[in-house]
Every structure is written in C-alpha cells, then in structure tokens.
N, CA, C and O of each residue as an XYZ file, in Angstrom:
920
protein
N     166.009    227.290    111.231
C     165.137    227.686    110.615
C     163.414    226.979    110.454
O     162.344    227.421    110.873
N     163.722    225.779    109.700
C     162.481    225.045    109.281
C     163.266    223.848    109.496
O     164.438    223.646    109.177
N     162.474    223.112    110.064
C     162.440    221.561    110.519
C     161.582    220.544    109.913
O     160.419    220.622    110.308
N     161.778    219.761    109.203
C     161.194    218.491    108.902
C     160.997    217.131    109.747
O     162.001    216.420    109.754
N     160.222    216.791    110.245
C     160.697    215.000    110.595
C     159.474    214.557    110.448
O     158.323    214.977    110.563
N     160.451    212.867    109.946
C     159.388    212.032    109.526
C     158.075    212.314    108.594
O     157.134    211.604    108.950
N     157.825    213.016    107.688
C     157.291    213.459    106.635
C     156.753    212.784    105.956
O     157.535    212.119    105.277
N     155.398    212.528    105.705
C     154.739    210.864    104.698
C     153.330    211.616    104.011
O     152.387    212.202    104.542
N     153.539    211.422    103.105
C     152.095    211.949    101.817
C     151.423    210.514    101.856
O     151.995    209.509    102.279
N     150.097    210.554    101.345
C     149.821    209.451    100.356
C     148.674    210.443     99.500
O     147.948    211.361     99.880
N     148.845    209.911     98.414
C     147.534    210.300     97.277
C     147.029    209.197     96.858
O     147.739    208.393     96.253
N     145.432    208.907     97.153
C     144.767    208.063     97.404
C     145.534    206.716     97.718
O     146.056    206.814     98.829
N     145.746    205.671     97.213
C     146.190    204.973     97.503
C     148.179    204.596     97.184
O     148.944    203.671     97.456
N     148.255    205.582     96.665
C     149.958    205.863     96.490
C     150.383    206.258     97.878
O     149.627    206.703     98.741
N     152.116    205.977     98.043
C     152.421    206.445     98.942
C     153.850    207.012     98.588
O     154.870    206.436     98.211
N     153.480    208.790     98.922
C     154.135    209.974     97.410
C     155.579    210.154     98.551
O     156.679    209.858     98.085
N     155.506    210.577     99.823
C     156.606    210.988    100.799
C     156.872    210.095    101.511
O     155.900    209.588    102.072
N     158.102    209.565    101.786
C     157.860    208.430    102.761
C     158.947    208.629    103.932
O     160.010    208.151    103.535
N     159.057    209.100    105.087
C     159.621    209.072    106.121
C     160.779    210.738    105.940
O     161.947    210.669    106.321
N     160.334    211.794    105.463
C     161.410    212.719    105.381
C     162.066    213.415    106.667
O     161.343    213.820    107.576
N     163.072    213.505    106.700
C     163.547    214.331    107.732
C     164.886    215.394    107.352
O     166.004    214.923    107.143
N     164.690    216.461    107.311
C     165.908    216.897    107.098
C     165.645    218.482    108.040
O     164.576    218.784    108.571
N     166.729    219.205    108.055
C     166.871    220.843    108.336
C     167.359    221.863    107.572
O     168.391    221.665    106.931
N     166.673    223.170    107.512
C     167.044    224.419    107.174
C     168.076    224.389    107.921
O     168.254    223.570    108.823
N     168.998    225.473    107.533
C     169.404    226.509    108.186
C     169.683    228.055    107.338
O     170.202    228.353    106.263
N     168.868    229.017    108.746
C     169.253    230.248    107.812
C     170.350    231.094    107.156
O     171.285    231.377    107.904
N     170.405    231.513    106.001
C     170.882    232.079    105.268
C     171.608    230.517    104.114
O     172.353    230.837    103.188
N     171.419    229.624    104.241
C     171.531    228.461    103.131
C     170.685    228.254    102.451
O     169.518    228.256    102.843
N     171.082    227.987    101.084
C     170.016    227.252     99.738
C     170.423    225.337    100.049
O     171.509    224.760    100.117
N     169.306    224.933    100.146
C     169.248    223.423     99.923
C     168.412    223.126     98.785
O     167.258    223.434     98.486
N     169.506    222.298     98.119
C     169.017    221.422     96.599
C     168.303    220.340     97.024
O     168.647    219.612     97.954
N     166.921    220.168     96.101
C     166.413    219.061     96.516
C     166.405    218.376     94.869
O     165.702    218.951     94.039
N     167.110    217.291     94.497
C     167.801    216.773     93.765
C     167.033    215.570     93.218
O     166.874    214.692     94.066
N     166.386    215.243     91.705
C     165.831    213.472     91.735
C     165.265    213.840     90.402
O     165.054    214.965     89.947
N     165.018    212.420     89.755
C     164.155    212.436     88.596
C     162.869    212.803     88.698
O     162.443    213.092     89.816
N     162.109    212.855     87.692
C     160.453    213.356     87.408
C     159.838    211.849     88.168
O     160.123    210.655     88.075
N     158.609    212.867     89.139
C     158.014    211.350     89.974
C     158.280    211.013     91.129
O     157.558    210.173     91.667
N     159.443    211.601     91.862
C     160.242    211.238     92.887
C     159.572    212.053     94.518
O     159.868    211.871     95.699
N     158.684    212.873     93.904
C     158.222    213.208     94.787
C     158.642    215.019     95.261
O     158.403    215.474     96.380
N     159.069    215.545     94.513
C     160.318    216.664     95.138
C     158.943    217.924     94.857
O     159.151    218.868     95.619
N     157.809    218.130     94.097
C     157.284    218.814     93.907
C     155.980    218.920     95.320
O     155.483    219.875     95.916
N     155.819    217.553     95.409
C     154.522    217.319     96.423
C     155.205    217.830     97.745
O     154.412    218.293     98.564
N     156.237    217.829     98.021
C     157.296    218.018     99.198
C     157.122    219.421     99.268
O     156.936    219.872    100.397
N     157.143    220.294     98.221
C     157.002    221.630     98.599
C     155.675    222.030     98.662
O     155.332    222.986     99.358
N     154.689    221.204     97.811
C     153.014    221.654     98.009
C     152.676    221.070     99.500
O     151.675    221.554    100.028
N     153.259    220.279    100.088
C     153.402    219.485    101.521
C     153.481    221.163    102.702
O     152.655    221.997    103.071
N     154.839    220.950    102.897
C     155.181    222.256    103.260
C     154.699    223.415    103.268
O     154.795    224.039    104.325
N     153.963    224.133    101.978
C     153.168    224.765    102.100
C     151.723    224.486    102.628
O     151.146    225.494    103.035
N     151.162    223.539    102.685
C     149.760    222.878    103.064
C     148.869    222.925    101.775
O     147.651    223.045    101.902
N     149.465    222.831    100.505
C     148.865    222.866     99.129
C     147.785    221.272     99.074
O     146.626    221.205     98.662
N     148.558    220.244     99.580
C     148.398    218.606     99.904
C     148.275    218.788    101.034
O     148.807    219.802    101.485
N     147.730    218.134    101.706
C     147.384    217.136    103.460
C     148.560    216.316    103.252
O     148.861    215.651    102.261
N     149.221    216.481    104.425
C     150.214    215.013    104.781
C     149.063    214.253    105.549
O     147.865    214.410    105.783
N     150.183    213.243    105.847
C     149.289    211.960    106.338
C     149.818    211.551    108.016
O     149.280    211.035    108.996
N     151.015    212.042    107.728
C     151.853    211.983    109.562
C     153.559    212.746    109.194
O     154.266    212.691    108.189
N     153.725    213.379    110.443
C     155.175    213.923    110.485
C     154.802    215.196    110.899
O     153.669    215.661    111.019
N     156.090    215.801    111.142
C     155.994    217.694    111.442
C     156.672    218.435    110.786
O     157.600    218.065    110.067
N     156.321    219.516    110.935
C     157.128    220.200    109.932
C     156.800    221.754    110.637
O     155.733    222.369    110.661
N     158.139    222.130    111.194
C     157.970    223.310    112.242
C     159.230    224.409    111.531
O     160.289    224.057    111.010
N     158.583    226.145    111.758
C     159.072    226.965    111.384
C     159.568    228.192    112.266
O     158.865    229.125    112.654
N     160.961    227.996    112.509
C     161.120    229.040    113.941
C     160.341    228.580    115.016
O     159.408    229.264    115.436
N     160.625    227.500    115.500
C     159.678    226.994    116.688
C     158.341    226.581    116.627
O     157.790    225.801    117.404
N     157.725    227.295    115.411
C     156.193    227.250    115.301
C     155.978    226.066    114.567
O     156.801    225.849    113.678
N     154.729    224.939    114.782
C     154.100    223.909    114.377
C     153.076    224.508    113.035
O     151.965    225.032    113.117
N     153.607    224.318    112.252
C     153.012    224.368    110.712
C     151.753    223.298    110.618
O     150.755    223.395    109.904
N     152.069    222.333    111.476
C     150.870    221.408    110.871
C     149.431    221.571    110.879
O     148.883    221.049    109.908
N     148.535    222.250    111.847
C     147.188    222.530    111.525
C     146.950    223.831    110.979
O     145.834    224.344    111.062
N     148.057    224.486    110.348
C     147.895    225.818    109.533
C     147.657    225.352    107.953
O     148.122    224.478    107.221
N     146.711    226.378    107.837
C     145.707    226.806    106.018
C     147.382    227.017    105.400
O     148.384    227.005    106.115
N     147.365    227.199    103.952
C     148.439    227.816    103.277
C     148.512    229.135    103.410
O     149.669    229.500    103.617
N     147.658    230.075    103.368
C     147.778    231.520    103.792
C     148.306    231.794    105.152
O     149.215    232.616    105.264
N     147.890    231.265    106.065
C     148.362    231.594    107.525
C     149.707    231.086    107.381
O     150.451    231.751    108.101
N     150.657    229.717    106.424
C     151.576    229.554    106.649
C     152.726    230.615    106.065
O     153.887    230.709    106.465
N     151.954    231.542    104.796
C     152.613    232.409    104.070
C     152.564    233.612    105.347
O     153.426    234.491    105.346
N     151.665    233.584    106.257
C     151.791    234.628    107.168
C     152.977    234.284    108.427
O     153.589    235.104    109.111
N     153.051    232.888    108.457
C     153.938    232.541    109.378
C     155.479    232.890    108.776
O     156.270    233.196    109.669
N     156.127    232.893    107.173
C     157.365    232.940    107.100
C     157.605    232.466    105.686
O     158.525    232.800    104.939
N     156.858    231.835    105.511
C     156.763    230.623    104.107
C     156.961    231.184    102.411
O     155.986    231.841    102.047
N     157.695    231.078    101.695
C     157.303    231.867    100.341
C     157.295    230.435     99.733
O     157.871    229.446    100.188
N     156.487    230.526     98.555
C     156.625    229.443     97.701
C     156.094    230.091     96.074
O     155.083    230.772     95.902
N     157.143    229.636     94.926
C     157.464    229.677     94.075
C     156.887    228.630     93.247
O     157.843    227.968     92.842
N     155.686    228.096     92.745
C     155.561    226.714     91.999
C     155.926    226.928     90.475
O     156.122    227.877     89.716
N     155.910    225.353     90.421
C     156.424    224.982     88.779
C     155.433    225.394     87.912
O     154.229    225.137     87.943
N     156.148    226.141     87.043
C     155.559    226.785     85.679
C     154.931    228.568     86.270
O     154.261    229.401     85.660
N     155.308    228.582     87.174
C     155.124    230.051     87.536
C     153.934    230.631     88.188
O     153.901    231.350     89.187
N     152.831    230.141     87.361
C     151.224    231.087     88.044
C     151.273    232.210     87.966
O     150.155    232.647     88.242
N     152.021    233.075     87.715
C     151.095    234.154     87.645
C     150.089    234.686     86.489
O     150.035    234.373     85.300
N     149.024    235.933     87.525
C     147.998    235.733     86.888
C     148.011    237.086     85.419
O     148.137    238.309     85.370
N     147.783    235.863     84.324
C     148.067    236.595     82.947
C     147.194    238.055     82.656
O     147.611    238.841     81.805
N     146.212    238.280     83.275
C     145.722    239.023     82.959
C     145.522    240.823     83.847
O     144.966    241.883     83.558
N     146.331    240.303     84.981
C     146.624    241.584     85.875
C     148.152    242.100     85.605
O     149.102    241.344     85.398
N     148.201    243.223     85.637
C     149.476    243.862     85.946
C     150.836    243.412     86.463
O     150.698    242.512     87.291
N     151.601    243.613     86.329
C     153.098    243.431     87.082
C     152.809    243.844     88.139
O     152.740    242.908     88.935
N     152.530    245.076     88.724
C     151.883    245.335     90.096
C     150.894    244.635     90.903
O     150.907    244.245     92.071
N     149.852    244.571     89.773
C     148.699    243.662     90.660
C     149.482    242.309     90.763
O     148.786    241.613     91.501
N     150.390    241.721     90.453
C     150.620    240.690     90.478
C     151.177    240.242     91.908
O     150.952    239.355     92.732
N     152.136    241.485     91.732
C     152.991    241.833     92.890
C     152.444    241.643     94.534
O     152.963    240.971     95.425
N     150.742    242.809     94.593
C     150.061    243.282     95.592
C     149.404    241.418     95.541
O     149.577    240.766     96.571
N     148.981    241.001     94.812
C     148.369    240.037     95.399
C     149.487    238.522     96.066
O     149.056    237.387     96.268
N     150.832    238.956     96.264
C     151.705    238.629     97.124
C     151.102    238.880     98.498
O     151.067    238.096     99.447
N     150.874    239.486     98.461
C     150.707    240.804    100.152
C     149.120    240.598    100.612
O     148.495    241.276    101.429
N     148.612    239.340     99.760
C     147.221    239.350     99.969
C     146.934    238.525    101.665
O     145.759    238.501    102.031
N     147.740    238.046    102.383
C     147.821    237.185    103.298
C     148.300    238.159    104.849
O     148.309    237.831    106.036
N     148.764    239.817    103.937
C     148.968    240.760    104.980
C     147.816    241.750    105.482
O     146.604    241.759    105.266
N     148.584    242.511    106.171
C     147.544    243.534    106.722
C     147.160    244.592    105.599
O     147.983    244.815    104.712
N     146.202    245.109    105.606
C     145.588    245.928    104.371
C     146.453    247.025    104.293
O     146.788    247.636    105.308
N     146.869    247.345    103.099
C     147.451    248.536    103.130
C     149.017    248.454    103.178
O     149.637    249.456    102.819
N     149.569    247.565    103.509
C     150.978    246.712    103.578
C     151.697    247.312    102.203
O     151.157    246.909    101.173
N     152.820    248.203    102.020
C     153.448    248.318    101.106
C     154.320    247.573    100.116
O     154.921    246.667    100.694
N     154.563    247.635     98.971
C     155.284    246.479     98.348
C     156.713    246.934     98.725
O     156.876    248.129     98.973
N     157.896    245.978     98.796
C     158.946    246.533     99.467
C     159.898    246.681     98.034
O     160.273    245.860     97.196
N     160.108    248.326     98.221
C     161.054    248.679     97.283
C     161.962    247.882     96.929
O     162.322    248.052     95.765
N     162.674    246.756     97.702
C     163.682    246.040     97.137
C     163.354    245.113     96.069
O     164.263    244.516     95.491
N     161.777    244.886     95.661
C     161.776    243.993     94.748
C     161.990    244.336     93.363
O     162.097    243.455     92.510
N     162.063    245.678     93.063
C     162.337    246.483     91.991
C     164.188    246.660     91.487
O     164.818    246.756     90.434
N     164.533    246.620     93.197
C     166.198    246.258     93.082
C     166.377    245.101     92.491
O     167.086    245.237     91.494
N     166.078    244.150     92.654
C     166.437    242.799     92.999
C     165.915    242.518     91.629
O     166.631    241.824     90.908
N     164.565    243.029     91.074
C     164.688    242.571     89.246
C     164.218    243.956     89.042
O     163.151    244.445     89.412
N     165.067    244.438     88.473
C     164.712    245.582     87.523
C     163.980    245.937     86.354
O     163.546    247.038     86.016
N     163.891    244.483     85.616
C     163.077    244.375     84.555
C     161.555    245.050     85.320
O     160.886    245.891     84.721
N     161.302    244.708     86.228
C     159.816    244.732     86.513
C     159.573    246.134     86.817
O     158.443    246.566     86.592
N     160.528    246.972     87.332
C     159.993    248.096     87.379
C     159.754    249.040     86.341
O     159.087    250.067     86.468
N     160.491    248.536     85.016
C     160.259    249.183     83.887
C     159.033    248.823     83.059
O     158.480    249.609     82.290
N     158.533    247.150     83.356
C     157.147    246.987     82.762
C     155.906    246.773     83.799
O     155.111    245.869     83.540
N     155.653    247.799     85.297
C     155.234    247.340     86.124
C     153.729    247.668     85.894
O     152.820    247.417     86.685
N     153.589    248.427     84.361
C     152.027    248.387     84.307
C     151.709    247.583     83.091
O     150.711    247.796     82.402
N     152.766    246.463     82.802
C     152.287    245.504     81.494
C     152.002    244.523     82.120
O     152.742    244.021     82.967
N     150.179    243.829     81.596
C     150.161    242.702     81.811
C     151.239    241.584     82.341
O     152.410    241.788     82.022
N     150.946    240.434     83.113
C     151.751    239.777     83.486
C     151.689    238.385     82.089
O     152.683    237.688     81.887
N     150.925    238.278     81.612
C     150.501    237.539     80.299
C     151.371    237.842     79.517
O     152.086    236.904     79.165
N     151.642    239.047     79.003
C     152.537    239.716     78.091
C     154.486    239.701     78.263
O     155.368    239.922     77.434
N     154.527    239.385     79.525
C     155.780    239.065     79.681
C     156.571    237.866     79.229
O     155.903    236.832     79.199
N     157.913    237.748     78.848
C     158.638    236.725     78.498
C     158.834    235.931     79.691
O     158.636    236.308     80.847
N     159.324    234.568     79.228
C     159.041    233.203     80.366
C     160.079    234.062     81.597
O     159.888    234.175     82.808
N     161.031    234.502     80.877
C     161.994    234.972     82.254
C     161.402    235.839     83.059
O     161.172    235.640     84.251
N     161.054    237.137     82.242
C     160.339    238.160     82.712
C     159.254    237.352     83.986
O     159.430    237.629     85.173
N     158.346    236.525     83.629
C     157.424    236.288     84.420
C     157.974    235.530     85.491
O     157.308    235.514     86.526
N     159.226    234.790     85.463
C     159.510    234.198     86.658
C     160.232    234.827     87.505
O     160.343    234.411     88.658
N     160.820    235.890     87.093
C     161.399    236.948     88.152
C     160.192    237.474     88.662
O     160.419    237.610     89.864
N     158.703    237.955     88.366
C     157.726    238.390     88.455
C     157.122    237.328     89.841
O     156.881    237.676     90.997
N     157.003    235.994     89.228
C     156.823    234.669     90.786
C     157.526    235.023     91.479
O     157.021    235.782     92.305
N     158.966    234.786     91.641
C     160.135    235.197     92.507
C     159.848    236.438     93.258
O     159.703    236.278     94.470
N     159.740    237.589     92.819
C     159.310    238.783     93.558
C     157.485    238.532     94.622
O     157.261    238.798     95.803
N     156.654    238.015     93.680
C     155.677    237.496     94.134
C     155.667    236.855     95.625
O     154.749    236.920     96.442
N     156.734    236.318     95.745
C     156.631    235.684     96.540
C     157.598    236.052     97.862
O     157.533    235.400     98.904
N     158.409    237.068     97.692
C     159.408    237.474     98.363
C     158.257    238.782     98.840
O     158.583    239.118     99.978
N     156.987    239.654     98.338
C     156.458    240.392     98.898
C     156.186    240.751    100.297
O     156.343    241.853    100.823
N     155.659    239.412    100.943
C     155.175    239.685    102.140
C     156.751    239.554    103.130
O     156.591    239.907    104.298
N     158.059    239.138    102.799
C     159.166    238.962    103.227
C     159.184    237.810    104.366
O     159.184    237.874    105.595
N     159.199    236.659    103.393
C     159.343    235.105    103.772
C     160.628    235.369    104.898
O     161.428    236.296    105.023
N     160.429    234.159    105.606
C     161.711    233.496    106.271
C     162.747    232.537    105.493
O     163.976    232.470    105.459
N     161.540    231.719    104.792
C     161.962    230.414    104.171
C     161.543    230.807    102.464
O     160.648    231.600    102.169
N     162.276    230.174    101.607
C     161.698    230.182     99.946
C     161.409    228.977     99.592
O     162.096    228.066    100.056
N     160.772    228.802     99.059
C     160.239    227.689     98.174
C     160.577    228.138     97.013
O     160.047    229.212     96.729
N     161.696    227.427     95.768
C     161.262    227.637     94.448
C     161.491    226.161     93.952
O     162.324    225.315     94.279
N     160.300    226.152     92.910
C     159.874    224.594     92.313
C     160.493    225.103     90.662
O     159.816    225.952     90.082
N     161.383    224.728     90.166
C     162.113    224.539     89.198
C     162.065    226.020     88.191
O     161.425    226.378     87.202
N     162.953    226.516     88.926
C     162.806    228.253     88.441
C     163.650    228.129     87.083
O     163.334    228.876     86.157
N     164.439    227.454     86.957
C     165.268    227.424     85.667
C     164.638    226.817     84.238
O     165.232    226.672     83.170
N     163.070    226.472     84.600
C     162.485    225.387     83.748
C     162.059    226.359     82.542
O     161.454    227.382     82.863
N     162.331    226.122     81.143
C     162.048    227.100     80.304
C     162.440    228.535     79.961
O     161.962    229.284     79.109
N     163.601    228.765     80.986
C     164.041    230.129     80.640
C     165.691    230.245     79.668
O     166.583    229.478     79.304
N     165.440    231.327     79.600
C     167.124    231.662     78.363
C     168.259    231.818     79.384
O     168.021    232.121     80.553
N     169.371    231.626     78.966
C     170.590    231.410     79.890
C     170.772    232.435     80.663
O     170.978    232.175     81.848
N     170.750    233.985     80.212
C     171.350    234.990     80.595
C     170.309    235.314     82.007
O     170.597    235.704     83.138
N     168.945    234.945     81.344
C     167.446    235.217     83.346
C     168.462    234.012     84.073
O     168.990    234.370     85.126
N     168.768    232.624     83.592
C     168.667    232.112     84.399
C     169.924    232.518     85.676
O     169.745    232.315     86.877
N     171.200    233.130     85.061
C     172.066    233.498     85.514
C     171.737    234.743     86.702
O     172.063    234.864     87.883
N     170.911    235.604     85.739
C     170.640    236.473     86.896
C     169.631    235.950     87.951
O     169.706    236.289     89.131
N     168.707    235.126     87.482
C     167.770    234.490     88.751
C     168.854    233.655     90.163
O     168.524    233.667     91.349
N     170.118    233.009     89.621
C     170.972    232.312     90.726
C     171.539    233.742     91.219
O     171.644    233.618     92.439
N     171.886    234.828     90.912
C     172.586    235.933     91.779
C     171.906    236.156     92.750
O     172.393    236.180     93.880
N     170.435    236.397     92.464
C     169.370    236.864     93.310
C     169.430    235.733     94.289
O     170.118    236.028     95.265
N     168.806    234.259     94.336
C     169.018    233.287     95.281
C     170.153    233.330     95.999
O     170.273    232.964     97.169
N     170.974    233.770     95.311
C     172.959    233.735     96.399
C     172.306    234.919     97.179
O     171.696    234.469     98.148
N     172.232    236.159     97.098
C     172.194    237.302     97.746
C     170.507    237.443     98.681
O     170.170    238.249     99.549
N     169.874    236.498     98.158
C     168.774    236.382     99.397
C     169.128    235.711    100.537
O     168.869    236.015    101.701
N     169.898    234.538    100.002
C     170.202    233.426    101.421
C     171.963    233.856    102.029
O     172.506    233.588    103.101
N     172.229    234.251    101.393
C     173.761    234.270    101.971
C     174.178    235.957    102.281
O     175.184    236.148    102.964
N     173.451    237.076    101.808
C     173.349    238.556    102.369
C     171.968    238.809    103.424
O     171.838    239.567    104.385
N     171.154    237.965    102.880
C     169.987    238.580    103.693
C     169.204    237.391    104.939
O     168.377    237.563    105.834
N     169.825    236.391    104.523
C     169.981    235.258    105.852
C     168.582    234.411    105.646
O     168.204    233.902    106.702
N     167.706    234.144    104.473
C     166.865    233.724    104.013
C     167.262    232.043    104.077
O     168.433    231.741    104.308
N     166.501    231.250    103.919
C     166.527    230.011    103.980
C     165.680    229.328    102.628
O     164.457    229.413    102.520
N     166.413    228.760    101.801
C     165.915    228.624    100.488
C     166.190    226.970     99.862
O     167.237    226.460     99.462
N     165.049    226.503     99.946
C     164.846    225.405     99.177
C     164.569    225.099     97.766
O     163.391    224.993     97.427
N     165.448    224.953     96.957
C     165.644    224.821     95.359
C     165.178    223.307     94.793
O     165.923    222.370     95.081
N     164.383    223.128     94.269
C     163.917    221.719     93.738
C     164.373    222.316     91.922
O     163.916    223.135     91.125
N     165.265    221.547     91.949
C     165.809    221.722     90.247
C     166.465    220.275     89.762
O     166.921    219.355     90.440
N     166.338    220.426     88.380
C     166.693    218.964     87.164
C     167.568    219.798     86.797
O     168.245    219.067     86.074
N     168.067    220.816     86.758
C     169.230    221.385     85.604
C     170.855    221.308     87.090
O     171.055    222.078     88.030
N     171.550    220.226     86.707
C     171.995    219.798     87.559
C     173.203    220.877     87.454
O     173.391    221.115     88.647
N     173.845    221.424     86.958
C     174.782    222.586     86.867
C     174.602    223.544     87.692
O     175.446    223.871     88.527
N     173.194    224.237     87.510
C     173.105    225.306     87.949
C     172.540    224.754     89.702
O     172.776    225.511     90.643
N     171.982    223.720     89.890
C     171.661    223.551     90.955
C     173.573    223.149     92.061
O     173.718    223.409     93.255
N     174.206    222.782     91.530
C     175.531    222.498     91.907
C     175.924    223.673     92.510
O     175.998    223.797     93.733
N     176.253    224.785     91.493
C     176.808    226.305     91.831
C     176.120    226.824     93.319
O     176.642    227.652     94.065
N     175.058    226.255     93.512
C     174.238    227.189     94.311
C     174.276    226.810     95.621
O     174.465    227.574     96.568
N     174.029    225.185     95.701
C     173.810    224.389     96.785
C     174.756    224.486     98.010
O     175.924    224.141     97.828
N     174.393    224.901     99.186
C     174.921    224.719    100.140
C     175.010    223.404    100.896
O     176.045    223.019    101.439
N     173.224    222.370    100.898
C     172.963    221.379    101.149
C     172.770    220.887    100.383
O     172.838    221.695     99.456
N     172.433    219.589     99.872
C     171.991    219.027     98.921
C     171.323    217.571     99.471
O     171.797    216.639    100.122
N     170.002    217.832     98.896
C     169.235    216.443     99.692
C     169.064    215.970     97.678
O     168.941    216.715     96.706
N     169.151    214.133     97.797
C     168.499    213.569     96.597
C     167.761    212.668     96.980
O     167.953    211.862     97.891
N     166.609    212.812     96.070
C     165.109    211.765     96.247
C     165.298    210.681     95.597
O     165.707    210.624     94.437
N     165.012    209.752     96.300
C     164.581    208.713     95.023
C     163.103    207.981     95.335
O     163.069    207.658     96.522
N     162.346    207.761     94.896
C     160.762    207.149     95.578
C     160.145    207.309     96.676
O     159.750    206.537     97.549
N     160.101    208.746     96.478
C     159.586    209.415     97.902
C     160.939    209.757     99.303
O     160.786    210.629    100.159
N     161.603    209.264     99.254
C     162.509    209.052     99.997
C     164.005    209.784     99.617
O     164.486    209.946     98.495
N     164.732    210.278    101.320
C     165.805    211.147    100.758
C     167.033    210.006    100.964
O     167.402    209.514    102.030
N     167.556    209.737     99.587
C     168.571    208.268     99.729
C     170.405    208.761     99.749
O     171.390    208.023     99.775
N     170.334    210.072     99.726
C     171.808    210.897    100.042
C     171.534    212.144    100.500
O     170.451    212.692    100.295
N     172.259    212.543    100.991
C     172.174    213.904    101.463
C     173.952    214.510    102.138
O     174.775    213.773    102.681
N     174.106    215.940    101.884
C     175.507    216.686    102.162
C     175.466    217.611    101.742
O     174.409    218.154    101.423
N     177.095    218.330    101.534
C     177.399    219.305    101.750
C     177.278    219.925    100.030
O     177.356    219.063     99.154
N     177.101    221.322     99.613
C     177.030    221.344     98.249
C     178.599    221.052     97.570
O     178.785    220.639     96.426
N     179.578    221.350     98.493
C     180.973    221.060     97.805
C     181.263    219.983     97.691
O     182.263    219.684     97.037
N     180.468    219.030     98.302
C     180.726    217.577     98.294
C     179.851    216.574     96.635
O     180.009    215.448     96.164
N     179.149    217.527     96.342
C     178.070    216.679     95.380
C     179.017    216.174     94.090
O     178.753    215.202     93.382
N     179.963    216.893     93.974
C     180.754    216.029     92.615
C     181.416    214.984     93.010
O     181.402    214.000     92.271
N     182.276    214.928     94.468
C     182.825    213.694     95.111
C     181.770    212.646     95.234
O     181.839    211.457     94.920
N     180.594    213.448     95.850
C     179.898    212.112     96.405
C     179.187    211.212     94.656
O     178.551    210.170     94.498
N     179.610    212.063     93.847
C     178.960    211.214     92.519
C     177.366    211.742     92.618
O     176.486    210.883     92.563
N     177.055    212.930     92.741
C     175.356    212.939     92.495
C     174.811    213.079     91.451
O     173.668    212.690     91.209
N     175.674    213.750     90.556
C     175.120    213.677     89.261
C     175.236    212.350     88.341
O     174.646    212.299     87.262
N     175.929    211.410     88.761
C     176.054    209.908     88.561
C     174.813    209.467     88.787
O     174.103    208.986     87.904
N     174.407    209.633     90.229
C     172.698    208.962     90.726
C     171.543    209.396     90.064
O     170.510    208.752     89.882
N     171.850    210.740     89.659
C     170.847    211.146     88.762
C     170.375    210.457     87.601
O     169.208    210.483     87.211
N     171.395    209.790     87.018
C     171.334    209.096     85.537
C     170.817    207.698     85.627
O     170.679    207.077     84.573
N     170.512    207.124     86.772
C     170.427    205.841     87.193
C     169.053    205.695     86.953
O     168.493    204.627     87.200
C-alpha cells in the first residue's frame, strides 16, 4: 500500500531522518517505537508533506507522493492524526468533521460510519470541540482523519493524556479499521503495552534510523521493551 525508500530529512543543519526504508501492507498495523527525539513525528510529517524531505521516495498504491502538497496527499489516500489532536476548539463536532472533507468535492457527505465507530460524537455533534474531554477530542481527531476515506491512517501518539477506558475504545477502532476494513495503519506510540497489543509489524527508531524491525508477535522475544529503555 505505502512504500518508503531511502527517506532523508534535514532541519537546518541537523540530519533528522537517515535513510528510512519500509513497506506497509493493507490491513496491517505498523507500530513505530523509539524514545523522544528520534524522528518519529518528523517521519509522519514527512509522509504527509507537512515538512519537506531532502531525498527518498514515498509511493502510495503505485503513485509517487514526492511532488504532492499535503491536501493532495489527503486526496490520494493519506489520513493524519497529529500529536496533540489539533482539533478546532471553537467549532462544533460536526464542523470539525466537515473540515476533514476540505480536500473533497463540495457537498461530499460525512460517512455515517464515523458515528458508529465513535458513538459519543453522535451525542455531542453540536458541542464545541473545546468543550470535549481529552479522550473525546482524540476520538474526534481520528474521525476527522477518517472522513475522506483514507487508505493509510497515520496516528501520532493517540493515547497521550487519555483515560484508560478511552484508550481501549481507540484500540478496538484501530484494529477494526485495519483488520476488518483493510486500512494500513501507522501508529507512533510511547505506551509499549498498547503498541505490542496492536502491532502486526514494528519499527524501532534510534537517532533517525530504523535499528530493529519485525512482526508484532516477536516484539517480546526480540527484546523491544528493553531496547526502549536503553
């Protein structure tokens, strides 16, 4: 579904991403792990075109994304949930979701499935985004990214600051989207137990490089938790 080949990214004089290469398969969850500052968020922003890359190729379903701007990448099939959610606090739930359709033709309706995935949003559709709890805002951010019907969903630490019961709900939705709906999901995560539970594939980053990779079922035997503590 998504292929990344020899991706490099610089910020000023710093070399942030160093030759990243990996593939995403339809219907799989790829977990990206690593300590703070290793380039995980920069990777997602590079895939979305939010920050420019220095070199390398990003291909989605056979189409090169290298020259596409962010809204064009959304149209091509990428969905992005940024760290910190970044919902529009003064807009209602419905208006926030409609913002997710900004790259689509005028009059495109919101998918009914969004409210089936996140019933709380149906109950609060007229509430301002800023009045929602952190967990509700995270669900809104995910639903907004799903509104245009992406092929690949990029999630940047969706459990950050979220209560445990909502984390479980989000985990069930992520599994459903990948395993039942066939989306490719990239999950950047600091919460190791949550990552291990969801991972079909894992990538472990250090200093802008992928230093370990494997199947999610092998994370324990590969000692990934211990490597994160180094």
